[in-house]
N, C-alpha and C positions, 0 to 999 in steps of 0.2 A: 502493501500500499504506501502510496506516496505521501510526503512530509506533510502537504496541505489537508488531506482528508484525515491525517492522522492529527493536527491540530484542531480539526472541526471537529473531531467525533470528542475531543480530549475537554474540548470548552462547553460541549452539548451535555457531558456527562458532570461537570462540575456546577453547570447551571441546573440543570436535573435534579444534584445532590441539594444545593440550595433552596431549590423549592421543598423539597421533601423534611429538610429540616424544618424550613417555617410553618409546612403542614403538619409536623410531628409536634409542634408546641398546641397545636388546638387538638390533636390527637389523645397526646396528655390530659388536657383538660375536659374531653370529654369522656375521660375513663377513670377521673378523679373519684368520684363516687360511689365506683363501683364496691361494693363490699369483699368480693374475695380479690385478695393482694393476688393471689396466682392467676385470676382470669386477667387481669390489668395487665400485668406483664407479659401474658400469652398475647393479646392483644396488640402491645405495643411493639415485642418481639416481631411477632407476625407481621406489622405493616414494612421494618424494615428488610425483613427475610425477602418479600416479596418484591420490594421496589427494587431492593441489589440484584435480587436476581434476576429481574428482566433486565435492569441495566447491563448488567455482565454478560447475558446470553445474546442480545442485541449486539452489543460491542463485540463480542468474541464472531458472531455470525456475521458480521460486516467486515470484520479484520479477515477472515478464512474467505470470501465470497469472492470466486471470479468474477472480476468484472465483465470476462467477455461472457458470461453467462447468465441466464436468468435467476433470480434469487431463488431458492428452495420454498416450498410451498410452509415449511415450517418455520422458515425465518420470515416470510411474509406474515404470518400469524403470530409471529413474537413483537413484530414491530407494528402488527394492528394492536395488539394487547398493549404494548408500550404506550400507543397514542390513548389508548381507553383508559390508561391510568393519568396519563400525562396531562391531558385538557380538562378533566374533571379538578385535577390538582390545581392547576391555573386558575382556574374560575374560584376556587376555595380560595387561593390568596389575594384575588381580588376582592374579596369579600370582607376578607380579615385584613387585609392592607386599608380597605376603608373605614374600618371601624379603628384601627391604630392610629389611624390618621384624626379620628373623632377625637382619640382619648388624650393624644399628643396636644393637639389644638386646644383640650379641654382643660388640659395639666397646666398648659403655658397660661390660658386666662386665668387660671384659679390662682396660680404662681403670681401673676401680676398683680389681681387683685389684692392678693393678702403683700405685695409689696405697698400698695397705697392704705389697706385698713389691716394692720397686722391684726391675726387672731388672738386671743385670749391665751391658747395654749398652743405656740409654734410646732413644737416636737410631735403633735397627736396630728397634725394636718398631711393628710396622703394626696398628694399633686397628681399622682399619674394613677387612673384606677387598674384594676385588675379587667383582661378579656372575659366577658361576660359569655357564660356556657351556650345562651339561647343562640348565639349569634353564630358560634361554633356550628352548632345542631344545624342551623339553619342553613350555614354553607353547604354541610352536609348534606344537606337533603337535596339543595340547587343543585352541587356537582354531580349527583348519583345519577340526573337524568341523562347526560351527556354519554355517560360511560355506559349505562344501561342501551343507550342508540346506537354506540358502536360497537356494543356485544352482539348485538341482533344482529347488527348489519354485517358483521365477520361471520356468523355462522348461520344464521338464516336468511337476513334482508337481501345477499344479493343472487339467492335462487328465486325470491318472491317476486316472480315478474307483472305487469300488468301490460293488458293490452289497451294502447288508449285509439278510438275512432275518431277521425275526424272529417266532415266532408267538406268538398273545397271546390271552386266553380273558375272559369275564365271567360273573358268574353268572347275570344277567338276559338274553344274548344270545339272541334267537331262533335254533331247531336251523336255521331255514331260510338261516342267515348261516352255517352252521357250513363253513367251507374259502372263506367270502369273502375276496377279497384285496384289498390298498390298497396304492397306488405311492405313496410320499413324498418328495418332492424339496425343498429348500430351500435358501438363499441362494445364490442364482444369480449375484448383483452382476453382472449384464450387461455392465457399463460398464468391465471388467476383460478382458473376452475380447479376443483377436485374432487368432482361430483359427477358421476357420470348418470344419475338419477336427476342431479339439478339438471345438467344440462338438457338432457330428453325433456324434461318438462318446460323448459322454453323452446325446444324444436318441435315439439308436439302443440303448442300452444301458435306458434308459427303457423306450422301445415295446416292447421284446422282452420285457420281466414281462407283459405282456397282462392285467393286473389286472382287478378288475371296479369300482375306485375310485380314481380320481388326487387326490392333494390336492399343492397347492404351500405351503408355511408360510412364507412371507415371505421380503422382500429381495432384490426384484426386480432392484433399480439399487443403485448406489452412493449415489445423491444428486440423481440428472436422471431425467425421465422419457424425454428423447431416446435414452438411453444403451439403450435396449431394441430400439428400433426398426429397427436393422440386424437383429435378431434374432428379430421376431413371426413371417414365415415358417416358422421352425426350431421355435419355442417351440408354437406352434398346433397341432404334429403330437401333442400329448400327446392323446390320446382313451382313452376309457373308458366302456361300457356304463352305468354308473352316474353317471354325472358328472364333471366335473373341478373342483373346488371350490378356492378358493386365499383367505390372508388376507394382511395387511400386516403386513411388518416394522419393525423401529426407522428403516432407513436408506431406507424408502418415504415418510416423513413429509417430506425434506427438512431436517430439523435439524441433519444436520453440515455445512451449507453456508450462505455467506453470499447473501440476498437482497436487492435494492435495496426490497423493499416487500413487505408480508403479499401484498398481491391475487398478488404473482407466483409467491410461494410454494404459494398455493392453487390458480393457476392448473397450476402445475407438478403439485400432487398430483391436481388434477382430470383432466389427461389421461393421470397413471398409471393412475387407476382404469377411463378409459375402454378403456388398452390390456391390461387384465383382460378385459375385454367383448369386445377383437379376437382375443384368443386362445383365448375361447369358456370361460374360466373362470368361475365363481359367486365373485364376490366376498363373503364373508361379514366384516361388520361387525358385532360385535356381536349377533349373531344365531342359528338354529338351523334345522335342515331335517330331516325325515325321508324316509330311505331307505327302500321296499318291496320285498319280493322275495315271492313265493307267500304275499301276502294277510300277511306278517308285517312289522312295522315295528321301523327302528331309529332313533334320533334321533343326529346329529352336529350340533356346535355349536360356534360359537367366542367365548370370552367373555374 
C-alpha cells in the first residue's frame, strides 16, 4: 500500500477513536445507575471490543486488499457495518456537543454573574453542571434509527425491489406506438450480489412485466468485468420483442479502481463490452437506432 493511503487510514483511525472516546462518556452515564456492577462492566467492555474489533478488521482488510481486484463480500460487509456504527456515533456526538456547548455557555454566564454579584458561599458554587442522562438517552434513541436503517439495507434492503410504473407521452409519437411498454433497470452493480435467490427475485420481477422493449441504463459492475460473470445466465433471460438495449455507466469504465497499466484497464473495458453481447444486449455508445411498428418508426438514441 502506498504512503498516502496509509496516512489517510491512520488519520481515519485516530478520528474514529476520538469519536469513540467522546461517545463512551455518554455510555458511562447511561450505565451508571445499573445496579449490577458486572453488567456495567460487560456493557462498557463490549462497547470497546466491538468498536476496536470493527476498526481493526476493516484496517486489516484494506491493508491486505489487492487493489487490482474487487473487494471481497466479507470486506464490503465489514465496511458497511463500520459505517452503520460510525454514522450513529456522529449523530450522537452532534447532540452531545450541542449540550456541552450549552453547559459551557451557561457555566461562563454563571461565572460572570458571580463576578459582579458574589455568592454568599463561593466554594459551594458549581459553575459547570454535569451532562444530563436524558440527553444521552435521547441521543441514543435518535442515533439508533440510522443504525437500524443501514443494517436493514445491508442484509434485506438491497434485495427489496420495487417496480415503478410511469405513463409517458410525446407529441410526435406515432399512433402505432400507443401502449408500447418499456422496462428499464439500472445500476445492477453485480459485484455486490451474494445471493442467487435475491438476484432471481429481481430477474423474475423484471421478466413478469413482459414489456415490448428492455433497456439497461448503466453500471453493470462496480469496477471489474468479472463481477458480472457469475450472473450472466440470470441476466441474459431479459428478453423483449423489440430488443434489449444497454448503455455504459460511470462505474463500467473502471475509473474508480487502481490499474497496473492503461492496457489492463482497456482490457477490462473491452471484456465488459463483450459481456453485453453475451447477455444479448445491443450496447449503444453515442449512437441511435430506429424501432419500427406497423410501418411506423420511432428513434431511440444514446447521447
